[in-house]
matplotlib code that plots the C-alpha trace (Angstrom):
import matplotlib.pyplot as plt

x = [-0.3, 2.9, 2.0, -1.3, -2.2, -4.0, -7.4, -9.3, -11.2, -14.5, -16.1, -13.3, -11.0, -8.0, -9.0, -5.9, -6.5, -4.3, -3.0, -4.6, -7.8, -7.9, -7.6, -10.6, -13.0, -11.5, -11.7, -15.3, -16.3, -15.3, -16.8, -20.4, -20.3, -19.1, -20.4, -22.8, -25.4, -25.4, -26.1, -29.1, -30.2, -29.2, -29.3, -28.6, -26.2, -22.3, -22.4, -24.8, -23.2, -19.9, -21.7, -23.4, -20.1, -18.3, -21.5, -21.8, -18.0, -17.9, -21.0, -19.2, -16.1, -18.5, -19.8, -16.3, -15.7, -19.4, -17.9, -14.6, -16.0, -18.6, -15.5, -14.1, -17.4, -17.8, -13.9, -14.0, -17.2, -15.8, -12.5, -10.3, -8.3, -8.2, -5.5, -6.5, -8.8, -7.2, -9.0, -7.0, -7.8, -9.0, -11.3, -10.8, -8.4, -9.0, -6.1, -6.7, -5.5, -6.0, -9.4, -9.2, -11.6, -13.1, -16.8, -14.9, -13.0, -16.4, -18.5, -15.9, -15.5, -19.4, -20.4, -18.3, -20.2, -23.8, -23.3, -22.4, -25.6, -28.0, -26.5, -26.7, -30.5, -31.0, -29.7, -31.6, -34.8, -34.3, -33.3, -36.3, -38.4, -36.8, -37.1, -40.8, -42.5, -40.8, -39.3, -35.5, -33.9, -30.3, -30.5, -32.1, -29.4, -26.9, -28.4, -29.3, -25.4, -24.6, -26.5, -25.2, -21.9, -22.1, -23.9, -20.9, -18.7, -20.2, -20.4, -16.7, -16.0, -17.6, -15.1, -13.2, -9.8, -8.1, -7.3, -11.1, -13.8, -14.7, -11.3, -11.8, -15.2, -13.1, -10.3, -12.9, -14.6, -11.8, -10.3, -13.5, -13.5, -10.0, -9.1, -6.0, -5.6, -2.1, -3.8, -6.7, -5.0, -2.8, -5.6, -7.5, -4.1, -3.4, -6.8, -6.2, -2.8, -5.0, -7.3, -5.1, -3.3, -6.7, -7.8, -4.6, -4.9, -8.6, -7.6, -4.7, -6.9, -9.4, -7.0, -5.8, -9.5, -9.2, -11.2, -9.4, -11.5, -9.4, -6.3, -7.9, -9.4, -5.2, -3.9, -6.5, -5.4, -1.8, -2.3, -4.2, -1.6, 1.1, -1.3, -2.2, 1.6, 2.7, -0.3, 0.8, 4.2, 3.0, 1.0, 4.1, 6.3, 3.6, 4.1, 7.9, 7.2, 4.6, 5.2, 8.5, 9.2, 10.6, 13.9, 14.2, 14.7, 16.5, 20.2, 22.1, 23.9, 22.5, 24.7, 24.0, 24.8, 24.4, 21.7, 23.5, 26.0, 26.1, 25.3, 29.0, 30.3, 28.0, 29.1, 33.3, 33.2, 30.4, 28.6, 32.1, 32.4, 29.2, 27.9, 24.4, 22.1, 20.4, 21.1, 19.3, 19.7, 20.4, 20.1, 22.4, 20.9, 21.4, 17.7, 16.9, 15.5, 15.0, 16.1, 18.3, 18.8, 22.2, 21.4, 19.6, 22.3, 24.3, 21.4, 21.7, 23.5, 27.2, 27.0, 23.9, 25.7, 27.9, 24.9, 22.3, 21.8, 21.1, 18.1, 16.4, 16.8, 16.0, 12.7, 11.7, 10.7, 7.2, 7.2, 8.8, 8.0, 8.9, 8.1, 9.2, 11.4, 8.5, 6.1, 4.8, 6.4, 3.5, 1.8, 4.6, 4.1, 0.8, 0.9, 3.0, 1.3, 2.2, 5.2, 5.6, 7.5, 10.8, 13.0, 11.7, 12.8, 13.4, 13.3, 13.6, 11.9, 14.1, 17.0, 17.5, 18.0, 17.9, 16.8, 14.7, 15.2, 13.8, 17.2, 16.6, 13.1, 14.5, 17.2, 14.5, 12.2, 15.3, 16.1, 12.6, 11.6, 11.7, 14.2, 15.7, 19.5, 20.4, 21.6, 25.3]
y = [-0.1, 2.4, 3.7, 4.7, 8.8, 10.3, 11.5, 13.4, 11.9, 9.3, 9.5, 11.2, 8.1, 9.0, 7.7, 6.7, 5.5, 3.1, 3.7, 0.9, 1.9, 4.2, 0.4, -0.9, 1.9, 1.1, -2.3, -2.5, 0.5, -1.5, -4.6, -3.2, -0.8, -3.2, -6.4, -6.6, -4.0, -4.7, -8.3, -7.5, -4.1, -4.1, -1.1, 1.4, 4.3, 3.5, 6.9, 5.5, 2.5, 4.2, 6.5, 4.1, 1.8, 4.4, 5.2, 1.6, 1.4, 4.5, 3.0, 0.0, 2.0, 3.6, 0.4, -0.9, 2.2, 1.6, -2.0, -0.9, 2.3, -0.1, -1.9, 1.6, 2.5, -0.6, -0.7, 2.9, 2.4, -0.8, 1.3, 0.1, 2.8, 3.1, 4.6, 4.6, 3.1, 2.4, 1.7, -0.4, -2.7, -5.8, -4.1, -2.2, -2.2, -0.8, -0.5, -0.9, -1.9, -5.3, -6.1, -7.1, -9.5, -12.2, -10.4, -7.0, -9.2, -10.9, -7.8, -6.0, -8.7, -9.0, -5.5, -5.6, -8.3, -7.0, -3.7, -5.1, -7.7, -4.4, -2.3, -5.2, -5.7, -2.0, -1.8, -5.0, -3.6, -0.4, -1.6, -4.2, -1.2, 1.0, -1.6, -2.5, 1.0, 3.4, 1.5, 3.2, -0.1, 0.9, 2.7, -0.5, -2.7, -0.8, -1.1, -5.0, -5.5, -3.5, -5.2, -8.7, -7.7, -6.7, -9.8, -11.9, -9.6, -10.5, -14.2, -14.4, -12.2, -14.6, -17.5, -18.8, -17.6, -14.3, -11.6, -11.9, -10.9, -15.0, -15.4, -12.8, -14.6, -18.0, -16.4, -14.9, -17.9, -20.0, -17.3, -17.4, -21.2, -21.6, -18.4, -18.3, -15.2, -16.4, -19.5, -18.2, -15.6, -18.4, -20.5, -18.1, -16.9, -21.0, -20.9, -17.8, -19.5, -22.3, -20.3, -18.4, -21.5, -23.1, -19.3, -19.4, -23.2, -22.6, -19.4, -20.8, -23.9, -21.3, -19.4, -22.6, -23.4, -20.0, -17.7, -14.5, -13.8, -16.7, -14.1, -11.9, -14.7, -15.8, -12.5, -12.5, -15.9, -13.9, -11.6, -13.5, -15.7, -12.8, -11.5, -14.7, -15.9, -12.1, -12.7, -16.1, -14.8, -11.7, -14.4, -16.1, -13.4, -12.0, -14.1, -13.8, -9.8, -9.4, -7.4, -6.1, -2.6, -0.3, 0.0, -4.0, -4.2, -0.9, -0.8, 2.4, 4.1, 5.5, 6.3, 10.1, 12.7, 16.1, 17.1, 20.7, 18.2, 18.1, 15.0, 14.8, 15.2, 12.7, 10.3, 11.0, 11.5, 9.5, 7.1, 5.2, 4.7, 3.0, -0.5, 0.5, 1.6, 4.0, 6.8, 9.3, 13.1, 15.4, 19.5, 22.3, 21.8, 18.2, 17.1, 14.7, 15.8, 12.8, 9.4, 9.3, 6.1, 5.8, 4.1, 6.6, 9.1, 7.1, 7.9, 11.4, 12.8, 13.8, 17.7, 18.2, 16.4, 19.3, 21.5, 19.1, 18.9, 15.7, 16.9, 17.6, 14.0, 12.1, 11.3, 14.4, 13.8, 14.2, 11.0, 9.1, 6.3, 7.1, 5.9, 6.3, 3.8, 2.5, 2.0, -1.6, -2.8, -4.9, -1.6, 0.2, -2.2, -2.1, 1.6, 1.1, 2.3, 3.1, 5.4, 5.1, 1.9, 0.2, 1.6, 3.0, 6.1, 5.9, 9.2, 10.3, 14.1, 15.4, 13.0, 10.4, 7.1, 4.5, 3.0, -0.4, -2.1, -5.5, -7.2, -6.0, -7.8, -10.5, -10.6, -10.1, -13.1, -15.1, -14.4, -15.3, -17.9, -21.1, -23.0, -19.8, -18.8, -15.6, -13.7, -12.0]
z = [-0.2, 0.0, -3.5, -2.5, -1.8, 0.8, -0.7, 2.4, 5.3, 5.6, 8.8, 10.6, 9.4, 6.5, 3.3, 0.9, -2.9, -4.4, -7.9, -9.3, -8.7, -12.1, -13.4, -11.6, -12.7, -16.2, -15.9, -14.7, -16.6, -19.9, -18.9, -18.2, -20.8, -23.6, -22.4, -19.7, -20.7, -24.6, -24.1, -21.6, -23.1, -27.6, -29.6, -27.4, -28.6, -27.9, -25.8, -23.8, -22.7, -21.7, -19.6, -17.9, -17.4, -15.6, -13.6, -12.5, -12.0, -9.8, -7.7, -7.5, -5.9, -3.7, -2.3, -1.7, 0.4, 2.5, 3.0, 4.6, 6.3, 8.2, 9.6, 10.7, 12.6, 14.1, 15.0, 16.8, 18.4, 20.2, 21.5, 18.7, 16.9, 13.0, 11.0, 7.6, 5.0, 1.3, -1.8, -4.6, -7.7, -5.2, -3.1, 0.1, 3.3, 6.4, 8.7, 12.6, 16.2, 17.7, 19.0, 22.5, 22.7, 20.5, 20.2, 18.9, 16.4, 15.2, 15.0, 13.0, 10.5, 9.8, 9.5, 6.3, 4.6, 5.5, 4.7, 1.1, 1.6, 2.5, -0.7, -2.7, -1.6, -2.0, -5.4, -6.7, -5.4, -6.8, -10.2, -10.5, -9.5, -12.2, -14.7, -13.5, -13.1, -15.5, -18.0, -17.7, -18.9, -18.7, -15.2, -13.9, -15.6, -13.7, -10.6, -10.6, -12.1, -8.9, -6.7, -7.9, -7.6, -4.1, -3.3, -4.4, -3.0, 0.3, 0.1, -0.9, 1.9, 4.2, 2.9, 6.1, 5.3, 6.4, 5.4, 4.2, 6.5, 7.1, 8.2, 10.8, 11.7, 12.1, 14.0, 16.7, 17.1, 17.5, 19.9, 21.7, 22.2, 22.7, 24.9, 23.0, 20.3, 18.8, 18.0, 16.5, 14.1, 13.0, 12.1, 10.1, 8.3, 7.2, 6.1, 4.0, 2.6, 1.3, -0.1, -2.1, -3.5, -4.4, -6.0, -8.1, -9.3, -10.4, -12.4, -14.0, -14.8, -16.5, -18.5, -19.8, -21.2, -22.4, -19.7, -19.3, -16.3, -14.5, -14.7, -12.2, -9.9, -9.7, -9.0, -6.2, -4.8, -5.0, -3.1, -0.5, 0.0, 0.3, 3.0, 4.8, 5.0, 6.4, 9.3, 9.9, 10.6, 12.6, 14.8, 15.1, 16.3, 18.5, 21.8, 21.6, 21.3, 24.1, 27.1, 25.6, 25.4, 22.5, 24.4, 24.9, 20.7, 20.0, 19.0, 20.8, 20.4, 17.1, 13.9, 13.2, 10.5, 10.5, 8.1, 6.8, 5.2, 1.4, -0.4, -1.7, 1.7, 3.7, 0.6, 1.4, 5.1, 6.8, 4.2, 3.7, 7.4, 8.4, 8.5, 8.2, 4.8, 6.9, 9.3, 11.5, 10.9, 13.4, 13.3, 14.7, 18.2, 17.9, 17.7, 15.5, 12.0, 9.1, 8.3, 5.7, 3.2, 2.1, -1.4, -2.2, -2.1, -5.2, -7.4, -7.3, -10.2, -9.8, -10.3, -7.8, -5.1, -4.0, -3.7, -2.3, 1.3, 2.9, 4.7, 1.1, 0.3, 3.6, 5.0, 7.2, 10.9, 10.4, 8.0, 10.5, 12.5, 16.3, 19.6, 23.4, 25.1, 27.4, 24.2, 24.2, 21.1, 19.8, 20.1, 18.1, 15.2, 15.1, 14.2, 11.2, 8.1, 4.8, 4.2, 7.7, 8.6, 9.6, 11.1, 14.1, 15.8, 19.8, 21.1, 24.7, 24.6, 22.1, 22.6, 20.2, 22.1, 19.7, 16.3, 16.2, 12.5, 11.2, 12.4, 15.8, 15.7, 14.5, 17.3, 20.1, 18.6, 18.1, 22.0, 23.2, 21.4, 23.0, 21.3, 19.7, 20.0, 20.5, 17.4, 17.5]

ax = plt.figure().add_subplot(projection="3d")
ax.plot(x, y, z, "-o")
ax.set_aspect("equal")
plt.show()
């Protein structure tokens, strides 16, 4: 989701739009306008099909937003922090903290599919009414299409596999039955891995038989496998990190670079003596001001290196992930978001206390996992 762009707020929640959303609109708009509508209502002008296809695609996008907004509203009512809603080519994603009870997990999970069912039923009812009472065939056909798509979306999302809503339902029920949240998360994630592999397989079989729509199914399955695998790793890490604080994971002292140095001077005097690919920047007063990724310096044209300051090519402080030494590590990791991921800068007031990298997390997991070995 790093390629998404902030586009305002929905019900107080930041809304992000992925670059693949225009692709989604064009794909569904073209399919509806060039195939579905002409087959159902032949003889209409091409402009009518084009406008109706675009309108249907935008209505579908709005219904996806309603689905995700339902998750966000339910989560906030239950005291779960919601970071953002992101729309992308395969639907939507609501970033939020972990619910603290199985009941809350269940309610958040079912709110989205229930919203899709309601939207689908309303669209079908409106389409049937328009077709019967007014004879507006094209708008009626668009609403009927929208209704069926939302019903399919609701049913698909209820499949018992993470990251789908049905996987969250399985997670909630397993958590309620066993009392083990980590086991429940692993079970839902394993279901997602199996479902994703099945979708990829079915999709490719469909493609080999001449149905290009199978390619879309295979892509969905591919992303389900990726996300489910990430969630499975996260569920395995959680027990090892629970109860630990940022200070337990951070590396200290932190290698720093003055933010007023030119790129060339940084390459000559600083980069050559560090073993790290990322460095914290400090300003004239010694306060942290940003995060510098050294490989980015090598891509800067040589003529610009003598005048360009490192602070001009670094990640500014306001976009860095920060925390305090006493913050719980699991909660800090849950706050990671697109554009604000690892490494994490640990600050004590205006003092830079340490830095947490992926290697630090891995070393900490090995140290606190039964049978693990402590890294160097």
